[in-house]
VMD Tcl script that builds the backbone (N, CA, C; Angstrom):
set m [mol new atoms 423]
animate dup $m
set s [atomselect $m all]
$s set {name element resname resid chain x y z} {
  {N N UNK 1 A -40.244 3.528 7.307}
  {CA C UNK 1 A -40.330 2.675 6.133}
  {C C UNK 1 A -39.119 2.946 5.243}
  {N N UNK 2 A -38.532 1.897 4.733}
  {CA C UNK 2 A -37.327 2.018 3.908}
  {C C UNK 2 A -37.652 2.661 2.558}
  {N N UNK 3 A -36.729 3.488 2.118}
  {CA C UNK 3 A -36.871 4.104 0.799}
  {C C UNK 3 A -35.803 3.547 -0.132}
  {N N UNK 4 A -35.959 3.816 -1.402}
  {CA C UNK 4 A -34.989 3.372 -2.405}
  {C C UNK 4 A -33.619 3.967 -2.109}
  {N N UNK 5 A -33.585 5.177 -1.581}
  {CA C UNK 5 A -32.324 5.811 -1.224}
  {C C UNK 5 A -31.514 4.946 -0.256}
  {N N UNK 6 A -32.195 4.178 0.586}
  {CA C UNK 6 A -31.531 3.344 1.580}
  {C C UNK 6 A -30.876 2.107 0.984}
  {N N UNK 7 A -31.336 1.649 -0.167}
  {CA C UNK 7 A -30.848 0.365 -0.681}
  {C C UNK 7 A -30.282 0.404 -2.098}
  {N N UNK 8 A -30.437 1.514 -2.806}
  {CA C UNK 8 A -30.009 1.552 -4.208}
  {C C UNK 8 A -28.487 1.493 -4.334}
  {N N UNK 9 A -28.043 1.016 -5.477}
  {CA C UNK 9 A -26.634 1.072 -5.835}
  {C C UNK 9 A -26.389 2.458 -6.414}
  {N N UNK 10 A -25.438 3.173 -5.851}
  {CA C UNK 10 A -25.203 4.555 -6.245}
  {C C UNK 10 A -24.168 4.712 -7.352}
  {N N UNK 11 A -23.194 3.876 -7.368}
  {CA C UNK 11 A -22.136 3.997 -8.365}
  {C C UNK 11 A -22.550 3.248 -9.627}
  {N N UNK 12 A -23.155 3.983 -10.544}
  {CA C UNK 12 A -23.690 3.387 -11.754}
  {C C UNK 12 A -22.891 3.880 -12.958}
  {N N UNK 13 A -22.366 2.944 -13.698}
  {CA C UNK 13 A -21.674 3.285 -14.934}
  {C C UNK 13 A -22.695 3.283 -16.056}
  {N N UNK 14 A -22.665 4.308 -16.874}
  {CA C UNK 14 A -23.589 4.397 -18.007}
  {C C UNK 14 A -22.818 4.280 -19.305}
  {N N UNK 15 A -23.553 4.132 -20.377}
  {CA C UNK 15 A -22.978 4.076 -21.715}
  {C C UNK 15 A -23.787 5.013 -22.599}
  {N N UNK 16 A -23.180 5.506 -23.643}
  {CA C UNK 16 A -23.846 6.439 -24.542}
  {C C UNK 16 A -24.511 5.705 -25.710}
  {N N UNK 17 A -25.528 6.325 -26.278}
  {CA C UNK 17 A -26.239 5.782 -27.446}
  {C C UNK 17 A -25.297 5.416 -28.585}
  {N N UNK 18 A -24.258 6.202 -28.753}
  {CA C UNK 18 A -23.367 6.047 -29.908}
  {C C UNK 18 A -22.166 5.159 -29.645}
  {N N UNK 19 A -22.084 4.555 -28.472}
  {CA C UNK 19 A -20.993 3.610 -28.206}
  {C C UNK 19 A -21.282 2.294 -28.918}
  {N N UNK 20 A -20.230 1.576 -29.233}
  {CA C UNK 20 A -20.365 0.290 -29.920}
  {C C UNK 20 A -20.746 -0.822 -28.940}
  {N N UNK 21 A -21.363 -1.865 -29.476}
  {CA C UNK 21 A -21.746 -3.016 -28.659}
  {C C UNK 21 A -20.536 -3.626 -27.965}
  {N N UNK 22 A -19.419 -3.663 -28.658}
  {CA C UNK 22 A -18.205 -4.233 -28.069}
  {C C UNK 22 A -17.793 -3.448 -26.821}
  {N N UNK 23 A -17.904 -2.147 -26.868}
  {CA C UNK 23 A -17.586 -1.307 -25.704}
  {C C UNK 23 A -18.516 -1.634 -24.551}
  {N N UNK 24 A -19.802 -1.793 -24.841}
  {CA C UNK 24 A -20.771 -2.142 -23.807}
  {C C UNK 24 A -20.442 -3.497 -23.194}
  {N N UNK 25 A -20.143 -4.470 -24.039}
  {CA C UNK 25 A -19.814 -5.811 -23.544}
  {C C UNK 25 A -18.548 -5.788 -22.688}
  {N N UNK 26 A -17.564 -5.023 -23.096}
  {CA C UNK 26 A -16.332 -4.923 -22.318}
  {C C UNK 26 A -16.587 -4.266 -20.964}
  {N N UNK 27 A -17.418 -3.223 -20.955}
  {CA C UNK 27 A -17.743 -2.579 -19.681}
  {C C UNK 27 A -18.489 -3.540 -18.765}
  {N N UNK 28 A -19.420 -4.296 -19.330}
  {CA C UNK 28 A -20.156 -5.269 -18.526}
  {C C UNK 28 A -19.211 -6.305 -17.941}
  {N N UNK 29 A -18.286 -6.779 -18.748}
  {CA C UNK 29 A -17.304 -7.762 -18.263}
  {C C UNK 29 A -16.463 -7.163 -17.137}
  {N N UNK 30 A -15.934 -5.975 -17.369}
  {CA C UNK 30 A -15.047 -5.351 -16.391}
  {C C UNK 30 A -15.756 -5.030 -15.077}
  {N N UNK 31 A -17.019 -4.670 -15.161}
  {CA C UNK 31 A -17.802 -4.308 -13.974}
  {C C UNK 31 A -18.535 -5.500 -13.369}
  {N N UNK 32 A -18.552 -6.618 -14.083}
  {CA C UNK 32 A -19.284 -7.809 -13.673}
  {C C UNK 32 A -20.764 -7.508 -13.465}
  {N N UNK 33 A -21.362 -6.873 -14.491}
  {CA C UNK 33 A -22.786 -6.551 -14.480}
  {C C UNK 33 A -23.418 -7.056 -15.772}
  {N N UNK 34 A -24.732 -7.152 -15.772}
  {CA C UNK 34 A -25.445 -7.618 -16.952}
  {C C UNK 34 A -26.287 -6.554 -17.620}
  {N N UNK 35 A -26.223 -5.329 -17.108}
  {CA C UNK 35 A -27.024 -4.245 -17.665}
  {C C UNK 35 A -26.276 -2.929 -17.500}
  {N N UNK 36 A -26.449 -2.063 -18.493}
  {CA C UNK 36 A -25.914 -0.704 -18.425}
  {C C UNK 36 A -27.021 0.276 -18.808}
  {N N UNK 37 A -27.207 1.307 -18.018}
  {CA C UNK 37 A -28.124 2.371 -18.423}
  {C C UNK 37 A -27.528 3.112 -19.625}
  {N N UNK 38 A -28.382 3.471 -20.566}
  {CA C UNK 38 A -27.950 4.170 -21.778}
  {C C UNK 38 A -28.382 5.623 -21.678}
  {N N UNK 39 A -27.433 6.519 -21.917}
  {CA C UNK 39 A -27.723 7.949 -21.813}
  {C C UNK 39 A -27.451 8.643 -23.138}
  {N N UNK 40 A -28.177 9.727 -23.325}
  {CA C UNK 40 A -27.913 10.673 -24.402}
  {C C UNK 40 A -27.417 11.914 -23.681}
  {N N UNK 41 A -26.112 12.077 -23.638}
  {CA C UNK 41 A -25.535 13.093 -22.770}
  {C C UNK 41 A -25.700 12.635 -21.343}
  {N N UNK 42 A -26.455 13.382 -20.554}
  {CA C UNK 42 A -26.704 13.005 -19.162}
  {C C UNK 42 A -28.099 12.441 -18.944}
  {N N UNK 43 A -28.931 12.448 -19.990}
  {CA C UNK 43 A -30.316 12.009 -19.853}
  {C C UNK 43 A -30.456 10.519 -20.127}
  {N N UNK 44 A -31.093 9.810 -19.228}
  {CA C UNK 44 A -31.343 8.377 -19.374}
  {C C UNK 44 A -32.355 8.145 -20.487}
  {N N UNK 45 A -31.986 7.308 -21.470}
  {CA C UNK 45 A -32.878 7.048 -22.607}
  {C C UNK 45 A -33.139 5.563 -22.845}
  {N N UNK 46 A -32.464 4.690 -22.117}
  {CA C UNK 46 A -32.672 3.266 -22.335}
  {C C UNK 46 A -31.805 2.422 -21.432}
  {N N UNK 47 A -31.910 1.115 -21.647}
  {CA C UNK 47 A -31.086 0.141 -20.937}
  {C C UNK 47 A -30.618 -0.880 -21.963}
  {N N UNK 48 A -29.388 -1.341 -21.790}
  {CA C UNK 48 A -28.886 -2.406 -22.640}
  {C C UNK 48 A -28.391 -3.529 -21.731}
  {N N UNK 49 A -28.776 -4.746 -22.080}
  {CA C UNK 49 A -28.383 -5.907 -21.288}
  {C C UNK 49 A -27.430 -6.783 -22.090}
  {N N UNK 50 A -26.782 -7.684 -21.372}
  {CA C UNK 50 A -25.923 -8.644 -22.057}
  {C C UNK 50 A -26.756 -9.489 -23.026}
  {N N UNK 51 A -27.990 -9.759 -22.668}
  {CA C UNK 51 A -28.881 -10.516 -23.554}
  {C C UNK 51 A -29.223 -9.719 -24.813}
  {N N UNK 52 A -29.440 -8.399 -24.676}
  {CA C UNK 52 A -29.685 -7.551 -25.850}
  {C C UNK 52 A -28.521 -7.658 -26.827}
  {N N UNK 53 A -27.319 -7.592 -26.295}
  {CA C UNK 53 A -26.126 -7.650 -27.145}
  {C C UNK 53 A -26.052 -8.999 -27.851}
  {N N UNK 54 A -26.294 -10.079 -27.102}
  {CA C UNK 54 A -26.191 -11.418 -27.678}
  {C C UNK 54 A -27.313 -11.718 -28.669}
  {N N UNK 55 A -28.557 -11.432 -28.282}
  {CA C UNK 55 A -29.704 -11.842 -29.093}
  {C C UNK 55 A -30.051 -10.832 -30.181}
  {N N UNK 56 A -30.178 -9.578 -29.825}
  {CA C UNK 56 A -30.541 -8.555 -30.808}
  {C C UNK 56 A -29.360 -8.111 -31.654}
  {N N UNK 57 A -28.154 -8.306 -31.127}
  {CA C UNK 57 A -26.963 -7.868 -31.836}
  {C C UNK 57 A -26.248 -8.990 -32.554}
  {N N UNK 58 A -25.479 -9.752 -31.809}
  {CA C UNK 58 A -24.619 -10.778 -32.391}
  {C C UNK 58 A -25.421 -11.848 -33.140}
  {N N UNK 59 A -26.473 -12.368 -32.533}
  {CA C UNK 59 A -27.274 -13.410 -33.186}
  {C C UNK 59 A -27.960 -12.900 -34.446}
  {N N UNK 60 A -28.213 -11.596 -34.494}
  {CA C UNK 60 A -28.835 -10.996 -35.683}
  {C C UNK 60 A -27.801 -10.635 -36.747}
  {N N UNK 61 A -26.529 -10.908 -36.472}
  {CA C UNK 61 A -25.487 -10.672 -37.455}
  {C C UNK 61 A -24.828 -9.302 -37.385}
  {N N UNK 62 A -25.119 -8.538 -36.348}
  {CA C UNK 62 A -24.480 -7.229 -36.220}
  {C C UNK 62 A -23.040 -7.396 -35.743}
  {N N UNK 63 A -22.155 -6.608 -36.280}
  {CA C UNK 63 A -20.753 -6.648 -35.879}
  {C C UNK 63 A -20.583 -5.829 -34.601}
  {N N UNK 64 A -20.121 -6.443 -33.513}
  {CA C UNK 64 A -20.010 -5.744 -32.233}
  {C C UNK 64 A -19.137 -4.489 -32.274}
  {N N UNK 65 A -18.147 -4.475 -33.135}
  {CA C UNK 65 A -17.269 -3.318 -33.240}
  {C C UNK 65 A -17.827 -2.205 -34.108}
  {N N UNK 66 A -18.965 -2.473 -34.777}
  {CA C UNK 66 A -19.570 -1.482 -35.667}
  {C C UNK 66 A -20.975 -1.073 -35.232}
  {N N UNK 67 A -21.754 -2.021 -34.729}
  {CA C UNK 67 A -23.137 -1.732 -34.319}
  {C C UNK 67 A -23.134 -0.880 -33.056}
  {N N UNK 68 A -24.148 -0.063 -32.943}
  {CA C UNK 68 A -24.245 0.857 -31.813}
  {C C UNK 68 A -25.184 0.328 -30.735}
  {N N UNK 69 A -24.967 0.793 -29.533}
  {CA C UNK 69 A -25.841 0.445 -28.419}
  {C C UNK 69 A -27.289 0.780 -28.767}
  {N N UNK 70 A -27.501 1.894 -29.444}
  {CA C UNK 70 A -28.863 2.304 -29.816}
  {C C UNK 70 A -29.544 1.305 -30.741}
  {N N UNK 71 A -28.769 0.445 -31.411}
  {CA C UNK 71 A -29.341 -0.558 -32.313}
  {C C UNK 71 A -30.025 -1.707 -31.571}
  {N N UNK 72 A -29.629 -1.949 -30.322}
  {CA C UNK 72 A -30.138 -3.120 -29.606}
  {C C UNK 72 A -30.764 -2.823 -28.252}
  {N N UNK 73 A -30.639 -1.620 -27.775}
  {CA C UNK 73 A -31.110 -1.285 -26.425}
  {C C UNK 73 A -32.637 -1.302 -26.339}
  {N N UNK 74 A -33.117 -1.381 -25.126}
  {CA C UNK 74 A -34.528 -1.224 -24.846}
  {C C UNK 74 A -34.737 0.230 -24.477}
  {N N UNK 75 A -35.617 0.899 -25.199}
  {CA C UNK 75 A -35.793 2.327 -24.925}
  {C C UNK 75 A -36.939 2.621 -23.960}
  {N N UNK 76 A -37.625 1.600 -23.526}
  {CA C UNK 76 A -38.646 1.780 -22.497}
  {C C UNK 76 A -37.980 1.559 -21.143}
  {N N UNK 77 A -37.725 2.648 -20.438}
  {CA C UNK 77 A -37.030 2.582 -19.164}
  {C C UNK 77 A -38.027 2.707 -18.028}
  {N N UNK 78 A -37.957 1.791 -17.104}
  {CA C UNK 78 A -38.793 1.848 -15.913}
  {C C UNK 78 A -37.932 2.425 -14.805}
  {N N UNK 79 A -38.462 3.435 -14.147}
  {CA C UNK 79 A -37.653 4.121 -13.153}
  {C C UNK 79 A -38.468 4.492 -11.926}
  {N N UNK 80 A -37.739 4.890 -10.911}
  {CA C UNK 80 A -38.336 5.370 -9.678}
  {C C UNK 80 A -37.457 6.496 -9.153}
  {N N UNK 81 A -37.876 7.103 -8.071}
  {CA C UNK 81 A -37.056 8.147 -7.452}
  {C C UNK 81 A -36.468 7.607 -6.154}
  {N N UNK 82 A -35.442 8.262 -5.685}
  {CA C UNK 82 A -34.771 7.831 -4.459}
  {C C UNK 82 A -35.692 7.918 -3.249}
  {N N UNK 83 A -36.703 8.753 -3.324}
  {CA C UNK 83 A -37.616 8.913 -2.188}
  {C C UNK 83 A -38.795 7.938 -2.208}
  {N N UNK 84 A -38.926 7.161 -3.278}
  {CA C UNK 84 A -39.995 6.160 -3.333}
  {C C UNK 84 A -39.761 5.095 -2.265}
  {N N UNK 85 A -40.830 4.510 -1.797}
  {CA C UNK 85 A -40.710 3.424 -0.827}
  {C C UNK 85 A -40.314 2.134 -1.535}
  {N N UNK 86 A -39.801 1.215 -0.756}
  {CA C UNK 86 A -39.457 -0.101 -1.286}
  {C C UNK 86 A -40.705 -0.785 -1.826}
  {N N UNK 87 A -41.817 -0.639 -1.125}
  {CA C UNK 87 A -43.076 -1.239 -1.592}
  {C C UNK 87 A -43.469 -0.697 -2.965}
  {N N UNK 88 A -43.296 0.604 -3.164}
  {CA C UNK 88 A -43.603 1.216 -4.454}
  {C C UNK 88 A -42.729 0.617 -5.542}
  {N N UNK 89 A -41.439 0.471 -5.261}
  {CA C UNK 89 A -40.505 -0.095 -6.251}
  {C C UNK 89 A -40.877 -1.545 -6.578}
  {N N UNK 90 A -41.225 -2.322 -5.564}
  {CA C UNK 90 A -41.611 -3.710 -5.822}
  {C C UNK 90 A -42.862 -3.775 -6.685}
  {N N UNK 91 A -43.799 -2.897 -6.425}
  {CA C UNK 91 A -45.019 -2.870 -7.248}
  {C C UNK 91 A -44.681 -2.481 -8.688}
  {N N UNK 92 A -43.834 -1.472 -8.862}
  {CA C UNK 92 A -43.413 -1.068 -10.212}
  {C C UNK 92 A -42.749 -2.226 -10.950}
  {N N UNK 93 A -41.859 -2.928 -10.265}
  {CA C UNK 93 A -41.174 -4.068 -10.885}
  {C C UNK 93 A -42.164 -5.150 -11.287}
  {N N UNK 94 A -43.079 -5.446 -10.392}
  {CA C UNK 94 A -44.070 -6.470 -10.686}
  {C C UNK 94 A -44.972 -6.084 -11.840}
  {N N UNK 95 A -45.464 -4.853 -11.822}
  {CA C UNK 95 A -46.360 -4.383 -12.884}
  {C C UNK 95 A -45.664 -4.363 -14.247}
  {N N UNK 96 A -44.396 -3.933 -14.259}
  {CA C UNK 96 A -43.647 -3.829 -15.518}
  {C C UNK 96 A -42.934 -5.126 -15.876}
  {N N UNK 97 A -42.917 -6.058 -14.946}
  {CA C UNK 97 A -42.240 -7.339 -15.110}
  {C C UNK 97 A -40.769 -7.141 -15.467}
  {N N UNK 98 A -40.084 -6.360 -14.634}
  {CA C UNK 98 A -38.656 -6.113 -14.777}
  {C C UNK 98 A -37.953 -6.430 -13.469}
  {N N UNK 99 A -36.672 -6.707 -13.567}
  {CA C UNK 99 A -35.867 -7.044 -12.396}
  {C C UNK 99 A -35.057 -5.865 -11.871}
  {N N UNK 100 A -35.047 -4.759 -12.619}
  {CA C UNK 100 A -34.272 -3.591 -12.226}
  {C C UNK 100 A -35.041 -2.318 -12.528}
  {N N UNK 101 A -34.806 -1.320 -11.705}
  {CA C UNK 101 A -35.353 0.014 -11.954}
  {C C UNK 101 A -34.203 1.012 -11.898}
  {N N UNK 102 A -34.199 1.923 -12.845}
  {CA C UNK 102 A -33.272 3.042 -12.771}
  {C C UNK 102 A -33.809 3.998 -11.707}
  {N N UNK 103 A -32.905 4.593 -10.972}
  {CA C UNK 103 A -33.295 5.608 -10.001}
  {C C UNK 103 A -32.857 6.941 -10.593}
  {N N UNK 104 A -33.822 7.826 -10.807}
  {CA C UNK 104 A -33.533 9.085 -11.490}
  {C C UNK 104 A -33.881 10.276 -10.609}
  {N N UNK 105 A -33.175 11.377 -10.882}
  {CA C UNK 105 A -33.481 12.626 -10.189}
  {C C UNK 105 A -34.612 13.325 -10.949}
  {N N UNK 106 A -35.108 14.437 -10.457}
  {CA C UNK 106 A -36.232 15.117 -11.124}
  {C C UNK 106 A -35.930 15.571 -12.561}
  {N N UNK 107 A -34.660 15.659 -12.930}
  {CA C UNK 107 A -34.290 16.067 -14.286}
  {C C UNK 107 A -34.070 14.884 -15.224}
  {N N UNK 108 A -34.351 13.665 -14.769}
  {CA C UNK 108 A -34.199 12.487 -15.612}
  {C C UNK 108 A -32.788 11.942 -15.670}
  {N N UNK 109 A -31.911 12.429 -14.794}
  {CA C UNK 109 A -30.534 11.915 -14.750}
  {C C UNK 109 A -30.468 10.732 -13.799}
  {N N UNK 110 A -29.745 9.712 -14.208}
  {CA C UNK 110 A -29.645 8.521 -13.379}
  {C C UNK 110 A -28.734 8.785 -12.181}
  {N N UNK 111 A -29.223 8.409 -11.017}
  {CA C UNK 111 A -28.437 8.578 -9.798}
  {C C UNK 111 A -28.217 7.250 -9.082}
  {N N UNK 112 A -28.820 6.192 -9.614}
  {CA C UNK 112 A -28.660 4.880 -9.005}
  {C C UNK 112 A -29.445 3.837 -9.762}
  {N N UNK 113 A -29.378 2.635 -9.237}
  {CA C UNK 113 A -30.144 1.530 -9.808}
  {C C UNK 113 A -30.534 0.622 -8.650}
  {N N UNK 114 A -31.714 0.057 -8.734}
  {CA C UNK 114 A -32.161 -0.881 -7.711}
  {C C UNK 114 A -32.628 -2.141 -8.422}
  {N N UNK 115 A -32.153 -3.270 -7.925}
  {CA C UNK 115 A -32.484 -4.569 -8.516}
  {C C UNK 115 A -33.327 -5.373 -7.529}
  {N N UNK 116 A -34.030 -6.347 -8.057}
  {CA C UNK 116 A -34.836 -7.211 -7.208}
  {C C UNK 116 A -33.974 -7.833 -6.117}
  {N N UNK 117 A -32.753 -8.186 -6.461}
  {CA C UNK 117 A -31.834 -8.746 -5.466}
  {C C UNK 117 A -31.540 -7.776 -4.337}
  {N N UNK 118 A -31.445 -6.485 -4.649}
  {CA C UNK 118 A -31.241 -5.478 -3.605}
  {C C UNK 118 A -32.415 -5.476 -2.639}
  {N N UNK 119 A -33.609 -5.574 -3.194}
  {CA C UNK 119 A -34.810 -5.583 -2.360}
  {C C UNK 119 A -34.826 -6.811 -1.462}
  {N N UNK 120 A -34.363 -7.930 -1.995}
  {CA C UNK 120 A -34.399 -9.175 -1.239}
  {C C UNK 120 A -33.328 -9.227 -0.149}
  {N N UNK 121 A -32.168 -8.636 -0.407}
  {CA C UNK 121 A -31.062 -8.777 0.538}
  {C C UNK 121 A -30.835 -7.588 1.449}
  {N N UNK 122 A -31.367 -6.426 1.099}
  {CA C UNK 122 A -31.057 -5.229 1.881}
  {C C UNK 122 A -32.219 -4.661 2.668}
  {N N UNK 123 A -33.320 -5.315 2.653}
  {CA C UNK 123 A -34.457 -4.830 3.441}
  {C C UNK 123 A -35.316 -6.008 3.845}
  {N N UNK 124 A -36.286 -5.761 4.713}
  {CA C UNK 124 A -37.014 -6.874 5.309}
  {C C UNK 124 A -38.351 -7.197 4.648}
  {N N UNK 125 A -38.868 -6.327 3.803}
  {CA C UNK 125 A -40.169 -6.598 3.179}
  {C C UNK 125 A -40.070 -7.793 2.239}
  {N N UNK 126 A -41.108 -8.623 2.195}
  {CA C UNK 126 A -41.058 -9.791 1.313}
  {C C UNK 126 A -41.078 -9.388 -0.159}
  {N N UNK 127 A -40.284 -10.089 -0.951}
  {CA C UNK 127 A -40.207 -9.813 -2.385}
  {C C UNK 127 A -40.915 -10.881 -3.195}
  {N N UNK 128 A -41.577 -11.817 -2.518}
  {CA C UNK 128 A -42.214 -12.936 -3.204}
  {C C UNK 128 A -43.186 -12.492 -4.292}
  {N N UNK 129 A -44.047 -11.531 -3.980}
  {CA C UNK 129 A -45.075 -11.113 -4.932}
  {C C UNK 129 A -44.456 -10.472 -6.173}
  {N N UNK 130 A -43.474 -9.600 -5.981}
  {CA C UNK 130 A -42.815 -8.966 -7.133}
  {C C UNK 130 A -42.128 -10.017 -7.988}
  {N N UNK 131 A -41.426 -10.960 -7.358}
  {CA C UNK 131 A -40.745 -12.009 -8.107}
  {C C UNK 131 A -41.746 -12.874 -8.856}
  {N N UNK 132 A -42.865 -13.195 -8.227}
  {CA C UNK 132 A -43.885 -14.014 -8.880}
  {C C UNK 132 A -44.428 -13.300 -10.123}
  {N N UNK 133 A -44.721 -12.007 -10.011}
  {CA C UNK 133 A -45.252 -11.255 -11.152}
  {C C UNK 133 A -44.232 -11.151 -12.277}
  {N N UNK 134 A -42.983 -10.931 -11.913}
  {CA C UNK 134 A -41.931 -10.832 -12.927}
  {C C UNK 134 A -41.737 -12.182 -13.613}
  {N N UNK 135 A -41.726 -13.242 -12.832}
  {CA C UNK 135 A -41.487 -14.583 -13.381}
  {C C UNK 135 A -42.619 -15.078 -14.240}
  {N N UNK 136 A -43.837 -14.605 -14.023}
  {CA C UNK 136 A -44.957 -15.035 -14.867}
  {C C UNK 136 A -44.692 -14.701 -16.322}
  {N N UNK 137 A -44.129 -13.563 -16.602}
  {CA C UNK 137 A -43.807 -13.175 -17.957}
  {C C UNK 137 A -42.732 -14.088 -18.531}
  {N N UNK 138 A -41.702 -14.432 -17.729}
  {CA C UNK 138 A -40.635 -15.303 -18.196}
  {C C UNK 138 A -41.162 -16.680 -18.576}
  {N N UNK 139 A -42.127 -17.180 -17.817}
  {CA C UNK 139 A -42.672 -18.521 -18.072}
  {C C UNK 139 A -43.454 -18.549 -19.374}
  {N N UNK 140 A -43.982 -17.393 -19.791}
  {CA C UNK 140 A -44.786 -17.349 -21.001}
  {C C UNK 140 A -43.937 -17.207 -22.253}
  {N N UNK 141 A -42.680 -16.882 -22.094}
  {CA C UNK 141 A -41.812 -16.653 -23.252}
  {C C UNK 141 A -41.369 -17.955 -23.849}
}
mol reanalyze $m
mol bondsrecalc $m
mol representation Tube
mol addrep $m
């Protein structure tokens, strides 16, 4: 049975709580990603998305060069371990209604990230149920 270790993205760029929104946006642009894990030192403490920056930051009137990542990030992080099965990760995503999970080591340090797209393209188990559960929340917004 496939584990998260088999399909996760290993090269993950993180950002610090005290970095500015503009720095986060520039990193997202340069890396062509829509999310960055937020760390306090080496410990994962949140996630910031391009939508967080746009909606919670810029639309709320925060100056990107002055506001901090900690001002707009989501501090509820959903995670799994590299040894978890793909089925476990899909269930976690569905239950939490998220499209990504941080992959952390036993000390809470991020070692990877797994997205719903990774599950769909890199393994054979169906992702329909996880996508349906995640999308139900989007339809209600």
